[in-house]
N, CA, C and O of each residue as an XYZ file, in Angstrom:
304
protein
N      81.626    165.664    101.586
C      80.591    164.627    101.203
C      81.501    163.136    101.047
O      82.624    163.279    100.563
N      81.231    162.223    101.294
C      82.254    161.120    101.055
C      81.857    160.259     99.648
O      80.701    159.999     99.314
N      83.045    159.886     98.922
C      82.580    159.518     97.619
C      81.853    158.054     97.892
O      81.895    157.460     98.969
N      81.307    157.684     96.927
C      80.382    156.334     97.108
C      81.329    155.312     96.846
O      82.187    155.517     95.987
N      81.284    153.957     97.629
C      82.036    153.196     97.183
C      81.540    152.141     95.937
O      80.432    151.619     95.813
N      82.691    152.010     95.089
C      82.423    151.097     93.984
C      81.835    149.772     94.029
O      81.662    149.422     95.196
N      81.515    149.023     93.287
C      81.076    147.847     93.238
C      82.168    146.831     94.061
O      82.075    146.218     95.124
N      83.300    146.961     92.998
C      84.488    146.160     93.547
C      84.781    146.678     95.177
O      85.010    145.914     96.114
N      84.729    147.800     95.232
C      85.126    147.864     96.803
C      84.173    147.439     97.805
O      84.505    147.168     98.959
N      82.922    147.375     97.340
C      81.907    146.720     98.260
C      82.156    145.311     98.283
O      82.223    144.824     99.412
N      82.309    144.544     97.321
C      82.704    143.224     96.982
C      83.705    142.715     97.756
O      83.578    141.658     98.373
N      84.734    143.415     97.770
C      85.809    143.275     98.699
C      85.533    143.349    100.343
O      86.077    142.574    101.129
N      84.666    144.333    100.714
C      84.092    144.228    102.189
C      83.579    143.125    102.382
O      83.966    142.482    103.358
N      82.510    142.554    101.469
C      81.826    141.782    101.947
C      82.499    140.054    101.963
O      82.025    139.094    102.571
N      83.366    140.078    101.343
C      84.374    138.557    101.424
C      84.775    139.009    102.470
O      84.467    138.212    103.356
N      85.479    140.150    103.008
C      86.328    140.134    104.091
C      85.404    139.854    105.166
O      86.043    139.204    105.992
N      84.084    140.041    105.612
C      83.338    139.771    106.646
C      82.584    138.694    106.579
O      81.628    138.505    107.330
N      82.931    137.954    105.731
C      82.724    136.739    105.408
C      83.544    135.701    106.340
O      83.032    134.610    106.592
N      84.587    135.980    106.758
C      85.784    134.953    107.086
C      85.345    135.257    108.659
O      84.876    136.242    109.229
N      85.672    134.124    109.013
C      85.487    133.869    110.945
C      86.207    134.797    111.800
O      87.213    135.196    111.213
N      86.097    135.219    112.785
C      86.469    136.271    113.352
C      87.812    135.719    114.057
O      88.115    136.120    115.181
N      88.595    134.799    113.368
C      89.609    134.252    113.999
C      91.019    135.126    113.963
O      91.180    135.940    113.054
N      91.748    134.986    114.693
C      93.142    135.794    114.063
C      93.761    135.172    113.318
O      94.124    134.047    113.661
N      94.151    135.764    111.842
C      94.517    135.349    110.668
C      96.464    135.536    110.831
O      97.075    136.361    111.510
N      96.945    134.582    110.052
C      98.487    134.275    109.842
C      98.577    135.488    108.881
O      97.970    135.631    107.820
N      99.467    136.342    109.475
C      99.998    137.254    108.168
C     100.942    136.588    106.728
O     101.268    137.157    105.686
N     101.134    135.482    107.093
C     101.847    134.779    106.044
C     100.918    134.076    105.249
O     100.937    134.424    104.068
N     100.090    133.169    105.548
C      99.583    132.263    105.059
C      97.863    132.428    104.864
O      97.200    131.740    104.088
N      97.294    133.556    105.801
C      96.133    134.090    105.870
C      95.259    133.082    106.314
O      94.077    133.280    106.032
N      95.528    132.041    106.943
C      94.657    130.803    107.329
C      94.495    131.266    109.352
O      95.316    131.874    110.039
N      93.353    130.773    109.704
C      92.964    130.914    110.862
C      94.064    130.417    111.836
O      94.550    129.306    111.622
N      94.625    131.385    113.219
C      95.114    130.824    113.997
C      94.389    130.096    115.127
O      93.979    130.809    116.042
N      94.209    129.014    115.186
C      93.453    128.473    116.230
C      94.204    127.801    117.497
O      95.402    128.068    117.595
N      93.613    126.932    118.508
C      94.119    126.123    119.363
C      94.323    126.883    120.915
O      94.047    127.989    121.381
N      94.777    125.999    121.271
C      94.729    126.580    123.054
C      96.628    126.593    123.199
O      97.585    126.025    122.674
N      96.332    127.760    124.394
C      97.999    128.068    124.698
C      98.637    128.734    123.677
O      97.923    129.171    122.775
N      99.619    128.877    123.631
C     100.350    129.772    122.975
C     100.353    129.115    121.195
O     100.922    128.087    120.830
N      99.722    129.856    120.514
C      99.536    129.244    119.279
C     100.078    130.105    118.341
O      99.931    129.607    117.225
N     100.757    131.399    118.286
C     101.166    132.668    117.469
C     102.357    133.166    118.079
O     102.744    133.116    119.247
N     102.951    133.749    116.855
C     104.221    134.803    117.039
C     104.270    135.826    116.385
O     103.697    135.876    115.296
N     104.868    136.744    116.814
C     104.982    137.924    115.799
C     105.653    139.153    116.872
O     105.723    139.068    118.098
N     106.048    140.139    116.127
C     106.758    141.360    116.455
C     105.485    141.843    117.704
O     104.293    141.554    117.811
N     106.258    142.553    118.383
C     105.416    143.539    119.579
C     105.166    144.669    118.785
O     105.838    145.132    117.864
N     103.946    145.104    119.345
C     103.178    146.004    118.519
C     103.786    147.446    118.854
O     104.247    147.633    119.981
N     103.796    148.328    118.032
C     104.289    149.444    118.088
C     103.493    150.552    118.808
O     102.292    150.538    118.538
N     103.865    151.426    119.592
C     102.965    152.361    120.189
C     101.991    152.971    119.363
O     102.257    153.471    118.270
N     100.938    152.937    119.843
C      99.549    153.351    119.384
C      98.900    152.433    118.154
O      97.940    152.752    117.453
N      99.708    151.169    118.078
C      99.297    150.255    116.963
C      97.702    149.495    117.827
O      97.530    149.235    119.018
N      96.812    149.330    116.699
C      95.733    148.594    117.268
C      96.148    146.962    117.569
O      97.035    146.375    116.949
N      95.528    146.509    118.377
C      95.781    145.008    118.442
C      95.305    144.305    117.251
O      95.647    143.176    116.900
N      94.459    145.107    116.649
C      94.001    143.932    115.087
C      95.173    144.376    114.304
O      95.469    143.483    113.510
N      95.864    145.272    114.220
C      96.716    145.701    113.275
C      98.066    144.806    113.343
O      98.812    144.719    112.368
N      98.357    144.050    114.755
C      99.529    143.361    114.961
C      99.609    142.064    114.025
O      98.776    141.158    114.036
N     100.541    142.113    113.360
C     100.425    140.684    112.248
C     101.071    139.470    113.494
O     101.917    139.503    114.388
N     100.187    138.530    112.973
C     100.446    137.227    113.940
C     100.776    136.176    112.922
O     100.039    135.985    111.955
N     102.177    135.303    113.183
C     101.747    133.837    112.386
C     102.179    132.617    113.163
O     102.820    132.541    114.212
N     101.700    131.739    112.435
C     101.563    130.459    113.165
C     103.153    129.790    113.939
O     104.285    129.773    113.454
N     102.717    129.347    115.139
C     104.006    128.592    115.362
C     103.862    127.274    115.184
O     104.772    126.566    115.615
N     102.892    126.735    114.624
C     103.194    125.220    114.305
C     103.208    124.975    112.862
O     102.759    123.945    112.361
N     103.800    126.062    112.116
C     104.013    125.925    110.714
C     105.453    126.337    110.490
O     105.690    127.496    110.830
N     106.411    125.683    110.022
C     107.661    126.083    109.740
C     107.887    127.144    108.741
O     108.772    127.979    108.929
N     107.242    127.160    107.833
C     107.020    128.197    106.484
C     106.438    129.842    107.180
O     106.932    130.922    106.859
N     105.513    129.689    107.983
C     105.223    130.937    108.697
C     105.880    131.812    109.842
O     105.695    132.953    110.266
N     107.079    130.335    110.280
C     108.057    130.627    111.330
C     108.942    131.723    110.527
O     109.242    132.855    110.907
N     109.277    131.072    109.308
C     110.390    131.816    108.653
C     110.190    133.026    107.943
O     110.992    133.919    107.666
N     108.765    132.881    107.651
C     107.970    134.200    107.310
C     108.269    135.661    108.297
O     108.594    136.768    107.869
N     108.029    135.231    109.807
C     107.968    136.339    110.615
C     109.179    136.592    110.760
O     109.462    137.790    110.740
N     110.350    135.571    110.959
C     111.810    135.881    110.853
C     112.464    136.831    110.026
O     113.299    137.670    110.365
N     111.846    136.534    108.554
C     112.057    137.627    107.408
C     111.376    138.662    107.729
O     112.065    139.597    107.321
N     110.176    139.205    108.348
C     109.663    140.146    108.374
C     110.218    140.979    109.224
O     110.321    142.168    108.922
N     110.687    140.475    110.484
C     111.375    141.118    111.626
C     112.437    141.622    110.954
O     112.385    142.849    111.024
N     113.629    141.154    110.171
C     114.725    141.637    109.689
C     114.523    142.947    108.810
O     115.100    144.034    108.847
N     113.409    142.417    107.935
C     113.119    143.829    106.916
C     112.818    144.890    107.747
O     113.400    145.974    107.751
N     111.729    144.493    108.576
C     111.084    145.834    109.594
C     112.089    146.440    110.616
O     111.765    147.407    111.305
N     113.357    145.835    110.707
C     114.442    146.184    111.748
C     114.129    145.693    112.988
O     114.742    146.019    114.006
N     113.250    144.961    112.961
C     112.931    144.305    114.500
C     113.854    143.318    115.042
O     113.650    142.826    116.151
C-alpha cells in the first residue's frame, strides 16, 4: 500500500499544476515562449524523457551562461 501524501506534498503538487504548460527555463523558471528557435540546452540522454530535458532561454544572457556552466559541470 502506498503511503498517503502529506499536506505539504499536496500543496506542492497543486502549485506545480497551476503553472501554464510552457517549457520552463532550467535557470530562471520563466516560460520559454516565442516563434522559431527560442531555447538551448544539452541533448537528451538515452532513455531521458523530453519532459526532463533541461532548456534555457536563448534571449537572456544570464540563462545562456547558466546553460554553459551546467554543460561544463555535467561533462557535456
